C-alpha positions as CSV (number, residue, x, y, z in Angstrom):
1,M,-8.9,-39.3,-12.6
2,A,-11.9,-38.3,-14.5
3,G,-13.7,-35.2,-13.3
4,S,-17.5,-34.7,-13.1
5,A,-19.6,-33.7,-16.1
6,A,-20.5,-30.4,-14.6
7,E,-16.9,-29.5,-13.7
8,E,-15.9,-30.3,-17.1
9,K,-19.1,-28.1,-18.7
10,T,-17.8,-25.3,-16.5
11,F,-14.2,-25.4,-17.6
12,R,-15.2,-25.6,-21.0
13,R,-17.8,-22.6,-20.8
14,F,-15.2,-20.6,-19.3
15,L,-12.6,-21.5,-22.0
16,E,-15.2,-20.5,-24.7
17,L,-16.0,-16.8,-23.1
18,F,-12.2,-16.3,-22.5
19,V,-11.2,-16.9,-25.9
20,R,-13.9,-14.8,-27.1
21,E,-12.8,-12.2,-25.1
22,M,-9.2,-11.8,-25.4
23,R,-7.8,-10.1,-28.5
24,M,-5.0,-12.5,-29.7
25,P,-2.0,-12.9,-30.5
26,L,-0.5,-9.8,-29.4
27,Q,1.8,-7.4,-31.4
28,D,4.5,-5.5,-30.6
29,S,2.3,-2.1,-30.8
30,D,-0.8,-3.8,-29.0
31,P,-1.5,-2.6,-25.6
32,L,-1.1,-5.5,-22.9
33,P,-4.3,-6.6,-21.0
34,M,-2.4,-6.2,-17.7
35,R,1.0,-4.6,-17.2
36,P,3.7,-6.7,-15.1
37,L,4.7,-5.2,-11.7
38,T,8.3,-4.9,-12.1
39,D,10.3,-3.8,-15.1
40,L,13.2,-6.0,-15.4
41,V,13.0,-10.0,-15.2
42,S,16.1,-12.3,-14.8
43,E,16.4,-15.7,-16.3
44,N,15.7,-17.5,-12.7
45,E,12.7,-15.2,-12.3
46,V,10.8,-16.1,-15.6
47,E,8.7,-19.0,-14.0
48,G,7.6,-17.1,-11.0
49,E,6.8,-14.0,-13.4
50,S,5.1,-16.3,-15.9
51,L,2.8,-18.1,-13.3
52,D,1.7,-14.8,-11.6
53,L,0.6,-13.0,-14.8
54,C,-1.5,-16.0,-15.7
55,L,-3.0,-16.5,-12.6
56,Q,-3.8,-12.7,-12.1
57,H,-5.3,-12.2,-15.8
58,L,-7.6,-15.6,-15.3
59,Y,-8.9,-14.7,-12.1
60,K,-9.9,-11.3,-13.7
61,Y,-12.1,-13.1,-15.4
62,N,-13.3,-15.5,-12.6
63,C,-11.5,-18.5,-13.8
64,P,-12.2,-21.6,-11.3
65,C,-9.1,-21.8,-9.0
66,S,-8.1,-25.2,-10.2
67,L,-8.5,-24.5,-13.9
68,A,-6.5,-21.4,-13.5
69,A,-3.9,-23.1,-11.7
70,A,-3.5,-25.7,-14.3
71,L,-3.7,-23.2,-17.2
72,A,-0.9,-21.2,-15.4
73,R,1.3,-24.5,-15.0
74,A,0.9,-25.5,-18.6
75,T,1.6,-21.8,-20.0
76,A,4.8,-21.6,-17.7
77,D,6.2,-25.0,-18.8
78,T,6.1,-23.9,-22.5
79,I,7.5,-20.5,-21.8
80,L,10.3,-22.2,-19.9
81,Q,11.1,-24.8,-23.0
82,A,11.1,-21.7,-25.4
83,D,14.3,-20.1,-26.2
84,L,13.9,-16.6,-24.8
85,T,17.5,-15.2,-25.7
86,I,16.0,-13.1,-28.4
87,H,14.7,-10.9,-25.7
88,H,17.5,-10.6,-23.6
89,L,19.0,-7.2,-23.1
90,I,22.6,-6.4,-24.0
91,K,24.1,-4.4,-21.2
92,A,27.9,-4.0,-20.2
93,V,28.7,-6.0,-17.5
94,E,30.9,-4.0,-15.0
95,D,33.8,-5.5,-13.0
96,G,32.4,-8.1,-10.0
97,A,28.8,-7.5,-11.5
98,D,26.7,-10.6,-12.0
99,P,25.9,-11.4,-15.5
100,L,22.7,-12.7,-15.1
101,P,20.7,-12.4,-18.3
102,Q,17.9,-10.2,-18.2
103,M,14.9,-8.9,-20.3
104,E,12.0,-6.6,-20.3
105,A,9.0,-7.6,-18.0
106,V,6.6,-6.1,-20.9
107,K,8.1,-8.2,-23.7
108,L,7.9,-11.4,-21.2
109,A,4.6,-10.6,-20.6
110,R,3.4,-10.3,-24.4
111,V,4.9,-13.7,-24.5
112,V,3.0,-15.1,-21.7
113,F,-0.3,-13.6,-22.8
114,N,0.1,-15.3,-26.2
115,R,1.0,-18.3,-24.8
116,L,-1.7,-18.5,-22.6
117,F,-4.4,-17.8,-25.2
118,D,-2.7,-20.8,-27.5
119,M,-3.2,-23.1,-24.4
120,C,-6.7,-22.3,-24.0
121,C,-7.7,-22.6,-27.6
122,L,-5.7,-26.3,-27.6
123,W,-7.7,-27.0,-24.3
124,L,-10.8,-25.9,-25.5
125,K,-10.5,-28.6,-28.4
126,E,-9.5,-31.3,-26.0
127,L,-9.6,-30.7,-22.1
128,P,-6.5,-32.6,-20.8
129,F,-7.5,-31.4,-17.1
130,H,-9.4,-33.3,-14.4
131,R,-9.5,-31.7,-10.9
132,R,-8.0,-33.8,-8.1
133,P,-10.3,-34.2,-5.3
134,Q,-9.0,-32.0,-2.5
135,P,-9.9,-30.3,1.0
136,Y,-11.9,-27.0,0.2
137,Y,-10.5,-23.9,2.4
138,E,-13.0,-21.2,2.5
139,T,-11.0,-18.1,2.3
140,S,-12.0,-14.4,3.2
141,I,-9.6,-11.7,2.1
142,H,-9.3,-7.7,2.6
143,A,-6.5,-5.5,1.9
144,I,-6.7,-1.8,2.1
145,K,-4.1,1.1,1.8
146,N,-5.8,3.2,4.9
147,M,-4.2,6.4,5.4
148,R,-1.0,5.8,3.8
149,R,0.4,7.3,0.5
150,K,0.9,3.7,-1.0
151,M,-0.1,0.6,-0.7
152,E,2.8,-1.7,0.3
153,D,1.1,-5.2,1.0
154,K,0.9,-8.1,-1.0
155,H,-0.6,-11.5,-0.1
156,V,-0.9,-15.0,-2.0
157,I,-3.8,-17.4,-1.7
158,I,-3.0,-20.9,-3.5
159,P,-5.4,-23.3,-2.4
160,D,-4.6,-25.9,-5.1
161,F,-0.7,-26.1,-4.7
162,N,-0.2,-29.4,-6.2
163,T,-2.0,-28.4,-9.4
164,L,0.0,-25.1,-10.0
165,F,3.4,-27.0,-9.6
166,N,2.2,-30.5,-11.2
167,I,3.1,-32.4,-7.9
168,Q,1.7,-36.2,-8.2
169,D,3.2,-37.7,-5.2
170,Q,2.2,-35.6,-2.3
171,E,-0.9,-35.3,-0.1
172,E,-2.7,-32.0,-1.0
173,Q,-1.3,-28.9,-0.3
174,A,-2.2,-24.9,0.1
175,F,0.0,-22.2,0.6
176,F,-1.2,-18.8,2.1
177,A,1.0,-15.9,2.5
178,V,1.2,-12.0,3.6
179,F,3.9,-9.7,2.9
180,D,4.3,-6.3,4.3
181,G,6.7,-3.8,2.5
182,H,8.6,-1.0,3.7
183,G,10.4,1.3,1.8
184,G,8.4,0.7,-1.3
185,V,6.3,-2.3,-2.6
186,D,9.3,-4.1,-4.6
187,A,10.4,-6.4,-2.3
188,A,6.8,-7.5,-1.2
189,I,6.2,-7.9,-4.9
190,Y,9.0,-10.0,-5.5
191,A,8.6,-12.6,-2.4
192,A,4.8,-12.7,-3.8
193,N,6.0,-13.9,-7.0
194,H,8.9,-16.3,-6.0
195,L,9.1,-17.4,-2.5
196,H,6.3,-20.6,-3.1
197,V,9.0,-21.1,-6.5
198,N,11.8,-21.6,-4.5
199,L,9.9,-23.3,-1.9
200,V,9.2,-26.3,-4.7
201,R,12.8,-26.0,-5.8
202,Q,14.1,-27.1,-2.5
203,E,15.6,-30.4,-2.3
204,S,14.0,-30.9,1.3
205,F,10.8,-30.1,0.4
206,S,9.1,-33.6,-0.1
207,Q,10.7,-34.5,3.3
208,D,10.8,-31.6,5.5
209,P,8.5,-28.7,4.3
210,G,9.5,-26.6,7.3
211,D,13.3,-26.5,6.6
212,A,12.2,-25.9,3.2
213,L,10.3,-23.0,4.0
214,C,13.2,-21.2,5.9
215,R,15.4,-21.9,2.8
216,A,13.2,-20.4,0.6
217,F,13.0,-17.4,2.5
218,K,16.8,-17.2,2.6
219,L,17.1,-17.8,-1.2
220,T,14.2,-15.2,-1.8
221,D,16.4,-12.8,0.5
222,E,19.7,-13.2,-1.6
223,C,17.9,-13.2,-5.0
224,F,16.2,-9.8,-3.8
225,V,19.6,-8.2,-2.7
226,K,20.8,-9.1,-5.9
227,K,18.2,-7.4,-8.1
228,A,18.3,-4.3,-5.8
229,S,21.9,-3.9,-6.3
230,R,21.5,-4.2,-10.0
231,E,18.1,-1.9,-10.3
232,N,18.9,0.5,-7.4
233,L,16.2,-0.6,-5.2
234,R,15.9,0.3,-1.3
235,C,13.1,-1.6,0.3
236,G,12.2,-4.6,2.3
237,T,9.4,-6.7,3.4
238,T,8.3,-8.9,6.2
239,G,6.2,-11.9,5.7
240,V,4.6,-15.0,7.3
241,V,3.5,-18.3,5.4
242,T,1.3,-21.0,6.2
243,F,1.8,-24.3,4.3
244,L,-0.7,-27.1,4.7
245,R,0.2,-30.7,4.0
246,G,-2.3,-32.7,4.7
247,R,-3.3,-32.8,8.2
248,T,-0.1,-30.8,9.0
249,L,0.5,-27.0,9.5
250,Y,3.8,-25.6,8.6
251,V,4.5,-21.8,9.4
252,A,7.3,-19.7,8.6
253,W,7.7,-16.0,9.1
254,L,10.2,-13.1,9.0
255,G,9.7,-9.7,11.0
256,D,6.4,-8.7,12.7
257,S,3.4,-10.3,10.3
258,Q,1.8,-12.9,12.2
259,V,-0.5,-15.6,12.1
260,I,-2.8,-17.5,15.0
261,L,-4.8,-20.5,15.0
262,V,-8.3,-20.9,16.6
263,R,-9.3,-24.1,17.7
264,K,-12.6,-24.4,19.4
265,G,-12.9,-21.1,19.4
266,Q,-9.6,-20.5,21.7
267,V,-6.5,-18.7,20.1
268,V,-3.4,-21.2,19.8
269,E,0.0,-19.2,19.4
270,L,1.8,-20.2,16.3
271,M,5.0,-17.6,16.2
272,K,6.8,-15.0,18.2
273,P,7.3,-12.1,15.8
274,H,10.8,-10.8,14.9
275,K,10.9,-7.3,16.8
276,P,14.1,-5.1,17.8
277,D,12.7,-5.3,21.5
278,R,12.4,-8.9,21.6
279,E,15.4,-9.7,24.1
280,D,17.2,-12.3,21.7
281,E,16.9,-10.4,18.6
282,K,18.4,-7.5,20.7
283,Q,21.4,-9.6,21.9
284,R,21.9,-10.8,18.3
285,I,22.0,-7.3,16.6
286,E,24.0,-5.8,19.5
287,A,26.4,-9.1,19.2
288,L,27.2,-7.7,15.5
289,G,27.6,-4.2,16.6
290,G,24.2,-2.7,15.8
291,C,22.0,-1.0,18.5
292,V,18.3,-0.9,19.5
293,I,17.1,2.8,19.9
294,W,13.7,3.9,20.9
295,F,12.6,6.4,18.5
296,G,8.8,6.3,18.7
297,T,9.1,2.4,19.0
298,W,12.2,0.4,19.0
299,R,14.0,0.4,15.9
300,V,17.4,-1.1,14.6
301,N,20.6,1.4,14.6
302,G,17.3,4.1,15.0
303,S,15.8,3.2,11.9
304,L,13.8,0.2,10.9
305,S,11.0,-1.3,13.5
306,V,11.7,-5.0,12.3
307,S,14.5,-6.8,13.1
308,R,14.3,-9.6,10.0
309,A,13.0,-9.0,6.9
310,I,13.6,-9.9,3.0
311,G,15.8,-7.1,1.5
312,D,17.1,-3.9,3.3
313,S,20.3,-4.6,2.1
314,E,21.6,-1.5,3.3
315,H,20.9,-2.8,6.8
316,K,22.4,-6.3,6.4
317,P,23.6,-7.8,8.4
318,Y,21.4,-6.4,11.4
319,I,18.2,-7.2,9.5
320,C,18.7,-10.6,8.4
321,G,16.6,-12.8,6.0
322,D,16.8,-16.0,8.5
323,A,13.1,-17.1,8.9
324,D,12.0,-19.3,11.8
325,H,9.5,-21.9,11.5
326,S,7.0,-23.9,13.4
327,I,5.1,-27.4,13.0
328,F,1.5,-28.3,14.0
329,P,-0.3,-31.4,13.5
330,L,-4.1,-31.0,12.7
331,D,-6.6,-33.1,14.3
332,G,-10.0,-31.8,12.8
333,S,-11.1,-29.3,15.8
334,E,-9.3,-26.4,14.4
335,D,-11.4,-23.6,13.3
336,Y,-9.6,-20.9,11.0
337,L,-6.4,-19.5,10.7
338,I,-6.0,-15.3,10.5
339,L,-2.9,-14.0,8.7
340,A,-2.2,-10.3,8.8
341,C,0.2,-7.7,8.8
342,D,1.4,-5.5,11.8
343,G,-1.1,-2.6,10.6
344,F,-3.9,-5.2,11.9
345,W,-2.0,-7.0,14.8
346,D,-0.5,-3.6,16.3
347,T,-4.6,-2.5,17.3
348,V,-6.3,-5.6,17.7
349,S,-5.3,-8.5,19.9
350,P,-5.9,-12.2,19.0
351,D,-8.6,-12.5,21.4
352,E,-10.3,-9.3,19.9
353,A,-10.0,-10.8,16.6
354,V,-11.7,-14.2,17.4
355,R,-14.4,-12.3,19.1
356,V,-14.7,-10.2,16.0
357,V,-15.1,-13.4,13.6
358,S,-17.3,-15.2,16.1
359,D,-19.9,-12.3,16.7
360,H,-19.8,-12.2,12.6
361,L,-20.6,-16.1,12.1
362,Q,-23.2,-16.0,14.7
363,E,-24.9,-13.1,13.0
364,N,-24.7,-14.3,9.6
365,A,-25.8,-18.0,9.9
366,G,-21.9,-18.8,9.5
367,D,-21.5,-16.9,5.9
368,T,-17.9,-16.0,5.7
369,T,-18.0,-13.7,2.7
370,M,-17.2,-10.5,4.7
371,V,-15.3,-11.7,7.8
372,A,-12.2,-10.2,6.7
373,H,-13.6,-7.1,6.1
374,K,-15.0,-7.1,9.7
375,L,-11.6,-7.4,10.9
376,V,-10.2,-4.7,8.7
377,A,-12.6,-2.0,9.9
378,S,-12.3,-3.3,13.6
379,A,-8.5,-2.4,13.5
380,R,-9.0,1.0,11.8
381,D,-11.6,1.9,14.0
382,A,-9.1,1.1,16.9
383,G,-6.8,3.6,14.8
384,S,-4.7,1.8,12.9
385,S,-3.6,4.0,9.8
386,D,-1.2,1.5,8.3
387,N,-2.0,-0.9,5.2
388,I,-3.9,-3.5,6.6
389,T,-4.3,-7.0,5.1
390,V,-6.2,-9.8,6.5
391,I,-6.5,-13.6,5.3
392,V,-9.2,-15.5,7.0
393,V,-8.6,-19.4,6.0
394,F,-11.3,-21.5,7.5
395,L,-10.0,-25.1,8.0
396,R,-13.7,-26.7,8.5
397,D,-17.2,-25.7,7.5
398,P,-18.1,-22.6,9.9
399,R,-21.9,-23.5,9.4
400,S,-21.4,-27.3,11.0
401,P,-21.0,-27.9,14.8
402,P,-17.6,-28.6,15.6
403,P,-16.4,-32.5,15.8
404,T,-16.6,-34.1,19.2
405,S,-14.0,-36.6,20.3
406,T,-15.8,-39.5,21.5
407,E,-19.2,-41.3,20.8
408,D,-19.5,-40.6,24.4
409,E,-19.2,-37.0,24.6
410,E,-22.0,-36.9,21.7
411,E,-24.5,-39.1,23.8
412,G,-24.1,-36.7,26.6
413,V,-24.7,-33.6,24.5
414,V,-27.7,-35.3,22.8
415,E,-29.0,-36.0,26.3
416,G,-28.1,-32.5,27.5
417,E,-29.9,-30.7,24.9
418,V,-32.8,-33.0,25.3
419,E,-33.1,-32.0,28.7
420,E,-32.6,-28.2,27.9
421,E,-35.2,-28.5,25.2
422,E,-37.8,-29.8,27.9
423,V,-36.6,-27.1,30.3
424,A,-36.9,-24.4,27.7
425,E,-40.4,-25.5,26.6
426,V,-41.7,-25.1,30.2
427,D,-40.2,-21.8,30.6
428,D,-41.4,-20.7,27.2
429,E,-45.1,-21.8,28.3
430,E,-45.0,-20.0,31.4
431,Q,-43.2,-17.0,29.6
432,E,-46.1,-16.8,27.0
433,E,-48.5,-16.9,30.2
434,E,-47.0,-14.0,31.8
435,E,-46.9,-12.2,28.5
436,E,-50.7,-12.6,27.9
437,E,-51.6,-11.6,31.6
438,D,-49.2,-8.3,30.9
439,E,-51.0,-7.5,27.6
440,A,-54.3,-7.9,29.1
441,V,-53.6,-5.7,32.0
442,R,-51.6,-3.0,29.7
443,V,-54.7,-2.8,26.9
444,E,-57.3,-2.5,29.7
445,R,-55.1,0.4,31.3
446,D,-54.5,2.2,27.9
447,G,-58.1,1.5,26.6
448,G,-57.3,-0.2,23.2
449,E,-54.6,-2.0,21.4
450,G,-51.1,-1.0,20.9
451,G,-47.8,-2.0,19.1
452,S,-44.6,-2.8,20.9
453,T,-41.7,-0.9,20.2
454,A,-39.1,-3.3,22.0
455,D,-37.9,-4.5,18.6
456,I,-37.4,-0.6,17.0
457,G,-33.5,-0.8,17.9
458,G,-33.4,-3.7,15.6
459,K,-30.2,-5.2,17.0
460,S,-29.2,-8.6,17.1
461,R,-27.1,-10.3,20.1
462,G,-24.0,-9.1,18.7
463,G,-24.8,-5.6,18.5
464,W,-25.1,-5.0,14.8
465,P,-28.2,-4.0,13.2
466,L,-30.6,-6.8,11.4
467,Q,-30.9,-5.0,8.6
468,Q,-28.1,-3.0,6.7
469,C,-27.7,-1.1,3.4
470,S,-25.2,-1.9,1.1
471,A,-23.7,-1.3,-2.2
472,P,-20.7,-2.2,-4.2
473,A,-17.2,-0.7,-3.6
474,D,-14.0,-1.1,-4.5
475,L,-11.6,-1.0,-1.8
476,G,-9.0,-3.0,-3.5
477,Y,-5.5,-1.4,-3.3
478,E,-4.7,-1.6,-6.9
479,D,-4.4,1.8,-8.8
480,R,-6.1,3.8,-5.4
481,T,-5.2,7.3,-5.5
482,D,-7.2,8.7,-2.5
483,S,-7.0,7.4,1.0
484,F,-10.0,9.1,2.5
485,T,-12.4,7.1,0.5
486,D,-10.9,3.9,2.5
487,R,-12.5,5.4,5.6
488,T,-14.9,2.6,7.3
489,S,-16.5,5.0,9.7
490,L,-17.6,8.3,10.1
491,S,-19.0,10.1,13.3
492,L,-20.9,12.7,12.1
493,L,-23.8,13.1,14.6
494,G,-22.0,12.1,17.6
495,P,-24.4,9.9,19.4
496,S,-25.0,6.1,18.0
497,L,-28.0,5.3,16.1
498,E,-30.1,2.6,16.4
499,G,-32.6,1.5,14.1
500,R,-33.5,-0.8,11.2
501,I,-33.0,0.5,7.7
502,S,-35.4,-0.7,4.9
503,L,-35.4,0.4,1.1
504,F,-38.5,1.8,-0.3
505,R,-37.6,0.8,-4.0
506,G,-36.4,-2.4,-5.0
507,S,-35.7,-5.6,-2.8
508,R,-36.5,-5.4,1.0
509,Q,-34.2,-8.0,1.9
510,P,-31.2,-7.0,4.1
511,C,-27.8,-6.8,2.2
512,S,-24.4,-7.2,3.7
513,D,-22.9,-5.0,5.8
514,F,-19.9,-2.7,4.0
515,S,-17.2,-0.2,4.9
516,P,-18.3,3.3,3.8
517,D,-16.4,4.4,0.6
518,L,-17.5,8.2,0.8
519,V,-17.9,8.1,-3.0
520,T,-20.3,5.2,-3.2
521,A,-22.2,6.3,-0.1
522,S,-23.1,9.7,-2.0
523,S,-24.0,7.6,-5.1
524,I,-26.8,5.5,-2.9
525,Y,-28.2,8.6,-1.4
526,R,-28.4,10.2,-5.0
527,G,-30.3,7.2,-5.8
528,E,-27.7,6.3,-8.6
529,R,-25.7,3.2,-9.1
530,P,-22.1,3.4,-7.9
531,L,-19.3,2.6,-10.5
532,R,-17.7,-0.5,-10.0
533,R,-13.8,-1.0,-10.7
534,R,-12.2,-4.5,-11.5
535,S,-9.9,-5.7,-8.7
536,C,-6.5,-6.7,-9.7
537,I,-5.1,-7.8,-6.6
538,P,-2.6,-10.9,-6.7
539,F,-4.4,-14.2,-6.4
540,Q,-7.4,-13.0,-5.5
541,E,-11.1,-12.6,-7.9
542,A,-12.8,-9.6,-7.9
543,S,-15.2,-8.8,-5.0
544,I,-17.8,-6.9,-3.4
545,S,-16.5,-4.3,-0.6
546,S,-18.9,-3.4,2.2
547,F,-19.6,-1.0,4.5
548,T,-18.6,-2.2,7.8
549,D,-19.9,0.5,10.1
550,P,-23.7,-0.2,10.3
551,L,-24.6,3.3,11.2
552,W,-22.8,5.5,8.7
553,P,-25.9,5.0,6.1
554,Q,-28.4,6.1,9.1
555,T,-25.8,9.1,9.7
556,A,-25.3,10.3,6.3
557,M,-29.0,9.8,5.4
558,L,-30.0,12.2,8.1
559,L,-27.3,14.5,7.5
560,G,-28.5,14.7,4.0
561,Q,-32.1,14.8,4.6
562,A,-31.6,17.8,7.0
563,V,-29.8,20.1,4.8
564,R,-31.9,19.3,1.8
565,Q,-34.9,20.3,3.8
566,S,-33.4,23.0,5.4
567,H,-32.8,24.7,2.1
568,R,-36.2,23.1,0.1
569,L,-37.4,25.8,-2.3
570,G,-40.8,25.4,-3.9
571,Y,-42.1,26.6,-7.4
572,G,-38.9,28.6,-8.0
573,S,-39.6,31.0,-5.4
574,R,-37.7,31.8,-2.2
575,R,-41.2,32.6,-0.4
576,W,-41.9,28.7,-0.4
577,V,-38.6,28.1,1.2
578,R,-39.3,26.0,4.6
579,R,-36.5,25.8,7.2
580,W,-36.6,24.3,10.3
581,P,-35.7,26.2,13.0
582,G,-32.2,25.7,14.7
583,S,-31.7,22.8,12.1
584,S,-27.8,23.9,11.4
585,K,-27.3,24.1,15.2
586,E,-28.7,20.9,15.9
587,L,-26.6,19.1,13.1
588,L,-23.6,20.7,14.8
589,G,-24.5,19.3,18.1
590,L,-25.7,22.9,19.9
591,L,-29.1,21.9,20.2
592,P,-30.7,18.5,21.9
593,S,-30.8,15.5,19.4
594,G,-34.1,14.4,18.6
595,H,-35.4,18.0,17.3
596,L,-35.6,17.1,14.1
597,L,-36.7,13.8,14.0
598,R,-40.2,13.8,13.5
599,D,-40.3,16.5,10.8
600,M,-37.5,14.5,8.6
601,Q,-39.8,11.0,9.2
602,R,-42.7,13.4,7.9
603,H,-41.2,13.8,4.5
604,S,-39.0,10.6,4.1
605,Y,-41.5,9.0,2.1
606,R,-40.8,11.6,-0.6
607,R,-37.3,10.2,-1.3
608,P,-37.9,6.8,-3.0
609,G,-34.9,4.7,-2.9
610,V,-33.4,6.1,0.1
611,A,-32.3,4.0,3.0
612,V,-34.3,5.7,5.5
613,S,-34.2,4.9,9.6
614,Q,-37.4,3.8,11.1
615,H,-37.7,5.3,14.5
616,P,-41.3,5.8,16.9
617,Y,-42.1,9.6,17.1
618,D,-41.2,10.0,20.4
619,A,-37.5,8.4,20.1
620,T,-34.6,10.0,20.5
621,I,-31.5,9.7,18.7
């Protein structure tokens, strides 16, 4: 099927820039553009590792999703057809050990990047790929390390599943998954790289995807247990997968990572997580000779707080790798899916998650960019200290009204809207007359004109400020070393601040809300441009993270200005110092709030480029 001229031009433009940017071919002494996340690769893992390396590298350059899937597939096929025996490690096989050939992941990565470069050069001369028509799933993703020492979550987004696996005879398919590792990240990495590959390899995949998903989970578990035995790994991972084929949703899961479906604004339960306190799970564990003990939470044999997972070989068979699955037909009235790990669901209920998403969409005219960020922030503000990963997959355009079932309902809705509009017009006219009368009385009483301060709070119906200051911040979980910079909200001055924020220098247009990264915040208030780091999240393009606490810029600004004004020096002499009485005491909450506001606003114009809270002089904080 021929693609559009615009798409072909876009693809060719990317290939030109990509070939120009990459320095190829790579020699043995050359550094890799991206290091693999594992050390050794066995023969049956080559396909999954090759696809993962290709997709991560292409998405780092913002490659179009469908083109990235096609390039990754073509590159992986050439590698699978090549002779890789020259790269195999020669190791002594112990008695009873698995004699599976292995190779260093670094050597495989070098082969993958060289083949990918050759493929891009070949396609630049003649582009054989044309994108298939497919449903577009708008997706919002956010993942943070939070207060944990390491990030052990992984997620997978494959909206163009058919292209990635060169499937020609099926309806359009998409794959979304979240894996929550424990004891290390190796199991989560392995599942994220290989479960979808194992899914396609199942004989039942074309006829029964639900059964194929369960078999893929079991195979992935068995393969990782062998890998863990060879490489002395002691970790595991839970996982939840949603697989969309045409108008049918397939869900499979192990452990306590969960997904919910939202239909017409209401939560539809898709699954029950595997936890030790579930009665059937407890009976299964006790029947095998294990036990469920309360140790802060219910744990299997007093150790793990999940009853099923991939890996955890030392806890088998009590922690089993048998996934459950469910099937749901879709009729077009579905709004979106929310996939998340237990770091989210342990502190946010499904109903609360729906409320957060609804409020965000209402306040941002259906813009889905920061939905996942808002959900992550809500979990953190509710007390979650665990790794948090959230994926929101929109099954229809959130900017368009929900579809109705019958034409009669549509007619009824139209008639109702007309009647409501007529009533609203009458009410508006009466309200305007009343306001004019009140204004005349007030002006006559005050002896002049005066501006209303009713909108000073600047809040929309959902409670968030209409204007919020934002700046780039990298909250991706790769290479992060300081969990403190992952915070989304700080309460420095106690009471909530209500006010609109404007920028004196540059654009006055409101920016999207964002989660406070302290390094970024300090850069904003110094008038500097914060540094940006490239995100390397698997299957995710680099994105702009944001403050999710709208009160943080105001809080930090007021604190910073108070400290600077209280220590201001003039002409290099201490005799020009001007201190505000009680400024330190007020900041510490020892004096009534609002004490410093008038003086702070008086000098706010001296700091161009600073986000300044706009309050009336008689307002209190």
